[in-house]
N, CA and C atoms as an extended XYZ file, in Angstrom:
387
Properties=species:S:1:pos:R:3:atomname:S:1:resname:S:1:resid:I:1 pbc="F F F"
N       153.130        7.602       13.067 N   MET     1
C       153.756        7.245       12.132 CA  MET     1
C       155.432        7.653       11.882 C   MET     1
N       155.751        6.195       11.522 N   THR     2
C       157.392        6.809       10.363 CA  THR     2
C       158.113        6.981        9.778 C   THR     2
N       158.536        7.528        9.462 N   ILE     3
C       159.014        7.884        8.344 CA  ILE     3
C       160.919        6.674        8.322 C   ILE     3
N       161.011        6.607        7.137 N   ASN     4
C       161.466        5.889        6.853 CA  ASN     4
C       163.039        6.704        5.877 C   ASN     4
N       163.903        6.666        7.136 N   ARG     5
C       165.343        7.471        6.359 CA  ARG     5
C       165.714        6.779        5.499 C   ARG     5
N       166.492        6.814        4.913 N   ARG     6
C       167.127        5.939        4.372 CA  ARG     6
C       168.771        6.823        3.715 C   ARG     6
N       169.550        6.346        4.278 N   MET     7
C       171.494        6.610        4.065 CA  MET     7
C       171.534        7.213        2.750 C   MET     7
N       171.822        8.031        1.899 N   PRO     8
C       172.219        7.965        0.600 CA  PRO     8
C       173.391        6.698        0.480 C   PRO     8
N       173.048        6.294       -0.720 N   SER     9
C       174.202        5.492       -1.245 CA  SER     9
C       175.150        5.940       -1.509 C   SER     9
N       176.464        5.479       -1.189 N   LYS    10
C       177.740        6.043       -1.943 CA  LYS    10
C       178.108        5.227       -3.162 C   LYS    10
N       176.840        5.674       -3.818 N   LYS    11
C       177.071        5.109       -5.432 CA  LYS    11
C       178.099        6.454       -5.754 C   LYS    11
N       179.478        5.772       -6.530 N   GLN    12
C       180.182        6.517       -7.431 CA  GLN    12
C       179.550        7.908       -7.881 C   GLN    12
N       179.814        8.921       -7.853 N   VAL    13
C       179.525       10.063       -8.556 CA  VAL    13
C       180.365       10.809       -9.080 C   VAL    13
N       180.558       10.894      -10.922 N   GLY    14
C       181.976       11.863      -11.438 CA  GLY    14
C       183.601       10.846      -11.752 C   GLY    14
N       184.121       11.471      -11.318 N   THR    15
C       185.492        9.832      -12.548 CA  THR    15
C       186.371       10.607      -10.877 C   THR    15
N       187.398        9.794      -10.739 N   THR    16
C       188.205        9.984       -9.762 CA  THR    16
C       189.527       10.391      -10.323 C   THR    16
N       189.929       10.728       -9.602 N   LEU    17
C       191.480       11.510       -9.683 CA  LEU    17
C       192.265       10.859      -10.986 C   LEU    17
N       192.353        9.148      -10.158 N   LEU    18
C       192.818        7.696      -11.210 CA  LEU    18
C       192.573        8.366      -12.488 C   LEU    18
N       191.838        8.370      -12.812 N   GLU    19
C       190.867        8.208      -14.307 CA  GLU    19
C       191.373        9.520      -14.753 C   GLU    19
N       191.171       10.610      -14.310 N   ILE    20
C       191.921       11.764      -14.883 CA  ILE    20
C       193.208       11.636      -15.288 C   ILE    20
N       194.446       11.295      -14.087 N   LEU    21
C       195.429       10.566      -14.597 CA  LEU    21
C       195.676        9.888      -15.703 C   LEU    21
N       195.120        8.783      -15.415 N   VAL    22
C       195.081        7.774      -16.994 CA  VAL    22
C       194.551        8.356      -18.637 C   VAL    22
N       193.927        9.334      -17.854 N   ALA    23
C       193.271       10.129      -19.608 CA  ALA    23
C       194.330       10.911      -19.644 C   ALA    23
N       195.073       11.803      -18.966 N   LEU    24
C       195.820       12.925      -19.506 CA  LEU    24
C       196.694       12.317      -19.533 C   LEU    24
N       197.535       10.714      -19.665 N   ALA    25
C       198.791       10.413      -20.295 CA  ALA    25
C       198.832        9.781      -20.792 C   ALA    25
N       197.171        9.152      -21.356 N   PHE    26
C       197.088        8.792      -22.873 CA  PHE    26
C       196.708       10.094      -23.927 C   PHE    26
N       196.801       10.427      -23.531 N   PHE    27
C       196.437       11.869      -24.662 CA  PHE    27
C       197.610       12.063      -24.658 C   PHE    27
N       198.977       12.705      -23.309 N   SER    28
C       199.643       13.253      -23.311 CA  SER    28
C       200.652       12.431      -24.415 C   SER    28
N       200.513       11.014      -24.417 N   ILE    29
C       201.421       10.642      -25.674 CA  ILE    29
C       200.962       10.422      -26.685 C   ILE    29
N       199.551       10.714      -27.025 N   THR    30
C       199.157       10.991      -28.352 CA  THR    30
C       198.868       12.020      -29.030 C   THR    30
N       199.230       12.691      -28.503 N   ALA    31
C       199.455       13.988      -28.756 CA  ALA    31
C       201.358       14.336      -28.968 C   ALA    31
N       202.304       13.698      -28.216 N   ILE    32
C       203.584       13.493      -28.239 CA  ILE    32
C       203.721       12.725      -29.283 C   ILE    32
N       203.212       11.203      -30.010 N   ALA    33
C       203.472       11.054      -30.948 CA  ALA    33
C       202.458       11.495      -32.346 C   ALA    33
N       201.597       12.808      -32.289 N   ILE    34
C       201.671       12.794      -33.468 CA  ILE    34
C       202.442       14.526      -33.990 C   ILE    34
N       202.987       15.252      -32.839 N   LEU    35
C       203.584       16.051      -33.137 CA  LEU    35
C       204.919       15.083      -33.652 C   LEU    35
N       205.401       14.223      -33.154 N   ASP    36
C       206.920       13.772      -33.379 CA  ASP    36
C       206.234       13.600      -35.332 C   ASP    36
N       205.599       12.704      -35.222 N   THR    37
C       204.414       12.814      -37.064 CA  THR    37
C       205.511       13.466      -37.623 C   THR    37
N       204.415       14.707      -37.505 N   VAL    38
C       204.078       15.742      -37.964 CA  VAL    38
C       205.389       16.567      -38.370 C   VAL    38
N       206.691       16.543      -37.223 N   GLY    39
C       207.721       17.018      -37.228 CA  GLY    39
C       208.931       16.325      -38.385 C   GLY    39
N       208.562       15.147      -38.527 N   THR    40
C       209.843       14.383      -39.389 CA  THR    40
C       209.164       14.766      -40.950 C   THR    40
N       208.071       14.386      -41.234 N   THR    41
C       206.820       14.935      -42.354 CA  THR    41
C       207.742       16.136      -42.947 C   THR    41
N       207.502       17.504      -41.948 N   THR    42
C       208.290       18.479      -42.208 CA  THR    42
C       209.277       18.542      -42.810 C   THR    42
N       210.516       17.751      -41.912 N   ARG    43
C       212.135       18.087      -43.142 CA  ARG    43
C       211.822       17.223      -43.453 C   ARG    43
N       211.096       15.699      -44.261 N   SER    44
C       210.851       15.452      -44.853 CA  SER    44
C       210.812       15.580      -46.564 C   SER    44
N       209.787       16.729      -46.297 N   VAL    45
C       209.347       18.032      -47.338 CA  VAL    45
C       210.021       18.697      -47.631 C   VAL    45
N       210.830       19.137      -46.052 N   ASN    46
C       211.774       20.133      -46.316 CA  ASN    46
C       212.977       19.895      -47.486 C   ASN    46
N       213.347       18.438      -46.871 N   HIS    47
C       214.707       17.529      -48.158 CA  HIS    47
C       214.123       17.674      -49.562 C   HIS    47
N       212.735       17.272      -49.036 N   MET    48
C       212.783       16.465      -51.290 CA  MET    48
C       212.678       18.303      -51.823 C   MET    48
N       212.012       19.299      -51.176 N   GLU    49
C       212.392       20.189      -51.860 CA  GLU    49
C       213.496       20.782      -52.677 C   GLU    49
N       214.371       20.617      -51.153 N   LYS    50
C       215.921       20.935      -51.618 CA  LYS    50
C       216.567       20.358      -52.414 C   LYS    50
N       216.153       19.118      -52.632 N   GLN    51
C       216.873       18.105      -53.693 CA  GLN    51
C       216.262       18.318      -54.956 C   GLN    51
N       215.085       18.851      -54.768 N   THR    52
C       213.985       18.730      -56.323 CA  THR    52
C       215.001       20.202      -56.602 C   THR    52
N       215.321       21.273      -56.167 N   ILE    53
C       215.453       22.158      -56.601 CA  ILE    53
C       216.601       21.873      -56.824 C   ILE    53
N       217.722       21.667      -56.606 N   ALA    54
C       219.626       20.978      -56.526 CA  ALA    54
C       219.078       20.336      -57.467 C   ALA    54
N       218.501       19.512      -58.107 N   HIS    55
C       218.190       18.914      -58.905 CA  HIS    55
C       218.251       19.690      -60.543 C   HIS    55
N       216.872       20.613      -60.413 N   TRP    56
C       216.803       21.376      -61.160 CA  TRP    56
C       218.347       22.923      -61.759 C   TRP    56
N       219.221       22.891      -61.259 N   VAL    57
C       220.253       23.517      -60.760 CA  VAL    57
C       221.001       22.657      -61.758 C   VAL    57
N       221.236       21.421      -61.323 N   ALA    58
C       222.609       20.480      -61.988 CA  ALA    58
C       222.064       20.303      -62.831 C   ALA    58
N       220.658       20.242      -63.232 N   SER    59
C       220.170       20.606      -65.192 CA  SER    59
C       220.623       21.278      -65.787 C   SER    59
N       220.353       22.145      -65.552 N   ASN    60
C       220.529       23.827      -65.556 CA  ASN    60
C       222.011       23.664      -66.294 C   ASN    60
N       222.814       23.957      -65.051 N   TYR    61
C       224.910       23.684      -65.809 CA  TYR    61
C       224.393       22.859      -66.612 C   TYR    61
N       224.388       21.499      -66.199 N   LEU    62
C       224.818       20.734      -67.180 CA  LEU    62
C       223.909       21.315      -68.932 C   LEU    62
N       223.087       21.223      -68.916 N   GLU    63
C       222.792       22.309      -69.920 CA  GLU    63
C       223.348       23.036      -70.795 C   GLU    63
N       223.836       24.020      -69.945 N   VAL    64
C       224.801       25.168      -70.682 CA  VAL    64
C       226.076       24.489      -71.010 C   VAL    64
N       226.549       23.540      -69.595 N   SER    65
C       227.623       23.362      -70.411 CA  SER    65
C       227.627       22.131      -71.843 C   SER    65
N       227.048       21.923      -72.308 N   ARG    66
C       226.359       21.214      -73.190 CA  ARG    66
C       226.192       22.039      -74.642 C   ARG    66
N       225.641       22.785      -74.210 N   GLN    67
C       226.276       23.904      -75.627 CA  GLN    67
C       226.857       24.154      -75.648 C   GLN    67
N       227.941       24.165      -75.159 N   ARG    68
C       229.304       25.112      -75.396 CA  ARG    68
C       230.099       24.513      -76.438 C   ARG    68
N       230.590       24.922      -77.042 N   SER    69
C       231.238       24.384      -78.260 CA  SER    69
C       232.927       24.087      -78.261 C   SER    69
N       233.127       24.924      -77.051 N   ASP    70
C       234.611       24.026      -76.789 CA  ASP    70
C       234.992       22.801      -75.869 C   ASP    70
N       235.835       22.464      -76.294 N   TRP    71
C       236.302       21.167      -75.491 CA  TRP    71
C       236.342       21.128      -73.948 C   TRP    71
N       235.985       20.612      -73.118 N   PRO    72
C       236.290       20.570      -71.389 CA  PRO    72
C       237.301       19.966      -71.060 C   PRO    72
N       237.677       21.721      -70.257 N   SER    73
C       239.037       21.330      -70.404 CA  SER    73
C       239.343       20.402      -68.719 C   SER    73
N       240.172       19.279      -68.499 N   VAL    74
C       240.366       18.758      -67.052 CA  VAL    74
C       240.254       19.371      -66.205 C   VAL    74
N       239.897       19.338      -64.914 N   GLY    75
C       239.792       20.523      -63.304 CA  GLY    75
C       238.365       20.774      -63.314 C   GLY    75
N       238.139       20.713      -61.781 N   VAL    76
C       237.357       21.090      -60.988 CA  VAL    76
C       237.110       22.738      -61.098 C   VAL    76
N       236.107       23.263      -61.199 N   GLN    77
C       235.526       24.889      -60.990 CA  GLN    77
C       234.053       24.178      -60.323 C   GLN    77
N       233.972       25.602      -59.231 N   ARG    78
C       233.211       26.177      -58.427 CA  ARG    78
C       232.615       27.412      -59.364 C   ARG    78
N       230.682       27.329      -58.606 N   ALA    79
C       229.638       28.394      -59.563 CA  ALA    79
C       229.039       28.297      -58.247 C   ALA    79
N       228.391       29.851      -58.157 N   GLU    80
C       227.120       29.986      -57.251 CA  GLU    80
C       225.918       30.418      -58.236 C   GLU    80
N       224.463       30.280      -57.870 N   THR    81
C       223.445       30.567      -58.547 CA  THR    81
C       222.344       30.742      -57.762 C   THR    81
N       221.834       31.767      -57.894 N   ASP    82
C       220.369       31.577      -57.314 CA  ASP    82
C       218.921       31.227      -58.159 C   ASP    82
N       218.329       30.334      -57.241 N   MET    83
C       216.982       29.661      -57.984 CA  MET    83
C       216.062       29.799      -56.074 C   MET    83
N       215.247       29.330      -56.418 N   ALA    84
C       213.928       29.930      -55.785 CA  ALA    84
C       214.153       30.698      -54.282 C   ALA    84
N       215.014       31.798      -54.911 N   GLY    85
C       215.244       32.253      -53.242 CA  GLY    85
C       216.372       32.112      -52.361 C   GLY    85
N       217.055       30.902      -52.956 N   ARG    86
C       218.502       30.161      -52.302 CA  ARG    86
C       219.391       30.526      -53.159 C   ARG    86
N       220.438       30.227      -52.444 N   THR    87
C       221.955       30.676      -53.198 CA  THR    87
C       222.489       29.303      -52.934 C   THR    87
N       223.074       28.644      -54.503 N   TRP    88
C       223.394       27.318      -54.569 CA  TRP    88
C       224.647       26.887      -54.941 C   TRP    88
N       225.563       26.076      -54.402 N   TYR    89
C       226.646       26.120      -54.649 CA  TYR    89
C       226.825       24.672      -55.298 C   TYR    89
N       227.664       25.113      -56.909 N   ILE    90
C       227.975       24.079      -57.859 CA  ILE    90
C       229.348       23.616      -57.798 C   ILE    90
N       229.896       22.440      -58.231 N   THR    91
C       231.072       22.008      -58.047 CA  THR    91
C       230.861       20.789      -59.616 C   THR    91
N       231.636       21.551      -60.524 N   SER    92
C       231.827       20.827      -61.946 CA  SER    92
C       233.526       20.045      -61.900 C   SER    92
N       233.786       18.831      -61.815 N   ARG    93
C       234.435       17.660      -62.330 CA  ARG    93
C       234.543       17.763      -63.552 C   ARG    93
N       235.950       17.817      -64.226 N   VAL    94
C       235.398       17.318      -65.833 CA  VAL    94
C       237.063       15.795      -65.397 C   VAL    94
N       236.431       15.011      -65.800 N   THR    95
C       237.839       13.916      -65.632 CA  THR    95
C       238.307       13.506      -67.305 C   THR    95
N       239.421       12.581      -67.159 N   VAL    96
C       239.912       11.679      -68.152 CA  VAL    96
C       239.168       10.764      -68.404 C   VAL    96
N       238.963       10.250      -69.615 N   THR    97
C       238.459        8.447      -69.611 CA  THR    97
C       239.400        7.375      -70.167 C   THR    97
N       238.669        6.660      -69.815 N   ALA    98
C       239.605        5.594      -70.398 CA  ALA    98
C       240.454        5.469      -72.177 C   ALA    98
N       239.137        6.118      -72.449 N   ARG    99
C       239.228        7.208      -73.727 CA  ARG    99
C       239.720        8.685      -74.532 C   ARG    99
N       240.590        8.908      -75.455 N   LYS   100
C       241.865       10.248      -74.635 CA  LYS   100
C       240.256       11.048      -75.502 C   LYS   100
N       239.027       10.312      -76.486 N   ASP   101
C       237.983       11.331      -77.175 CA  ASP   101
C       236.757       11.287      -76.121 C   ASP   101
N       237.198       11.124      -74.759 N   ILE   102
C       235.616       11.401      -74.128 CA  ILE   102
C       236.038       11.582      -73.122 C   ILE   102
N       235.324       12.745      -72.252 N   ARG   103
C       235.946       13.311      -70.896 CA  ARG   103
C       234.721       12.948      -70.139 C   ARG   103
N       234.438       13.153      -69.015 N   ARG   104
C       233.212       12.954      -67.896 CA  ARG   104
C       233.095       14.397      -67.338 C   ARG   104
N       231.344       15.143      -66.816 N   LEU   105
C       231.724       15.724      -66.738 CA  LEU   105
C       230.842       15.337      -65.486 C   LEU   105
N       231.334       15.942      -63.830 N   ILE   106
C       230.150       15.705      -62.963 CA  ILE   106
C       230.458       16.846      -62.426 C   ILE   106
N       228.338       17.376      -62.250 N   VAL   107
C       228.327       18.238      -61.666 CA  VAL   107
C       227.682       17.980      -59.897 C   VAL   107
N       227.922       18.626      -59.148 N   GLU   108
C       227.324       18.255      -57.751 CA  GLU   108
C       226.916       20.515      -57.163 C   GLU   108
N       225.363       19.717      -56.776 N   VAL   109
C       225.016       20.684      -56.339 CA  VAL   109
C       224.876       20.803      -54.765 C   VAL   109
N       224.614       22.010      -53.907 N   SER   110
C       224.368       21.831      -52.524 CA  SER   110
C       223.781       23.281      -51.907 C   SER   110
N       223.214       23.283      -51.571 N   ASP   111
C       222.565       24.431      -50.506 CA  ASP   111
C       223.755       25.363      -49.278 C   ASP   111
N       224.840       24.978      -49.551 N   ASP   112
C       225.640       25.346      -48.429 CA  ASP   112
C       227.396       24.585      -48.905 C   ASP   112
N       227.985       25.628      -48.782 N   PRO   113
C       230.107       25.634      -49.728 CA  PRO   113
C       230.493       24.310      -49.393 C   PRO   113
N       229.623       23.711      -47.412 N   ASP   114
C       230.287       22.959      -47.479 CA  ASP   114
C       230.309       22.036      -47.012 C   ASP   114
N       228.851       21.850      -47.414 N   GLY   115
C       227.374       20.923      -46.563 CA  GLY   115
C       226.964       19.434      -47.329 C   GLY   115
N       225.888       18.530      -47.582 N   GLU   116
C       225.972       17.804      -48.031 CA  GLU   116
C       225.472       18.407      -49.604 C   GLU   116
N       225.805       17.020      -50.486 N   ILE   117
C       225.869       17.410      -52.088 CA  ILE   117
C       223.810       16.645      -51.966 C   ILE   117
N       223.069       17.500      -52.682 N   LEU   118
C       221.627       17.457      -52.750 CA  LEU   118
C       221.274       16.677      -54.022 C   LEU   118
N       222.315       17.081      -54.810 N   SER   119
C       222.336       16.264      -56.283 CA  SER   119
C       223.542       16.207      -56.756 C   SER   119
N       223.775       15.096      -57.705 N   GLN   120
C       224.453       15.081      -58.192 CA  GLN   120
C       224.410       14.719      -59.908 C   GLN   120
N       225.017       15.084      -61.313 N   ARG   121
C       224.878       14.882      -62.400 CA  ARG   121
C       226.192       15.072      -63.111 C   ARG   121
N       225.143       13.587      -64.019 N   ASP   122
C       226.566       13.114      -64.884 CA  ASP   122
C       226.929       13.578      -66.289 C   ASP   122
N       227.412       13.343      -67.165 N   TRP   123
C       228.035       13.889      -68.629 CA  TRP   123
C       228.890       13.183      -68.939 C   TRP   123
N       228.686       13.243      -70.194 N   PHE   124
C       229.871       12.500      -71.424 CA  PHE   124
C       230.071       13.331      -72.594 C   PHE   124
N       231.522       14.397      -72.857 N   PHE   125
C       231.186       14.271      -74.026 CA  PHE   125
C       232.335       13.916      -74.633 C   PHE   125
N       231.833       14.099      -75.943 N   GLY   126
C       232.206       13.129      -77.036 CA  GLY   126
C       233.461       13.927      -78.287 C   GLY   126
N       234.814       13.889      -78.630 N   ARG   127
C       234.900       14.381      -79.968 CA  ARG   127
C       234.659       13.443      -81.045 C   ARG   127
N       234.365       14.249      -82.229 N   ILE   128
C       234.352       13.250      -83.182 CA  ILE   128
C       235.541       13.485      -84.529 C   ILE   128
N       236.696       13.153      -85.001 N   GLN   129
C       237.493       12.479      -85.443 CA  GLN   129
C       237.469       11.776      -86.625 C   GLN   129
């Protein structure tokens, strides 16, 4: 009686080191791209939130200035106010125009005294003669 013994085939079982490295590289590149996108989106949302609140601050300041009955004097004024748990820095400029009976008020708001202007609003005051 003969027993036929076969040699086990050299069929590959499992994954090779190269396949694992390629999969890890693909996963790493994908993860980095996703994290970069999330970071960019977070920064954009934060900046838009600051701009929106700065716009509200400028609008409030402008409305208070409009309700005053006195004629605005030419010059620059600085002020601070708190809104949404932050301190906002306001610079208001009153300038003359080509007409003597009209003055321009420019309101600029930032969240840092020397920082980027996040919102700017303009208004014109006129005297009735």
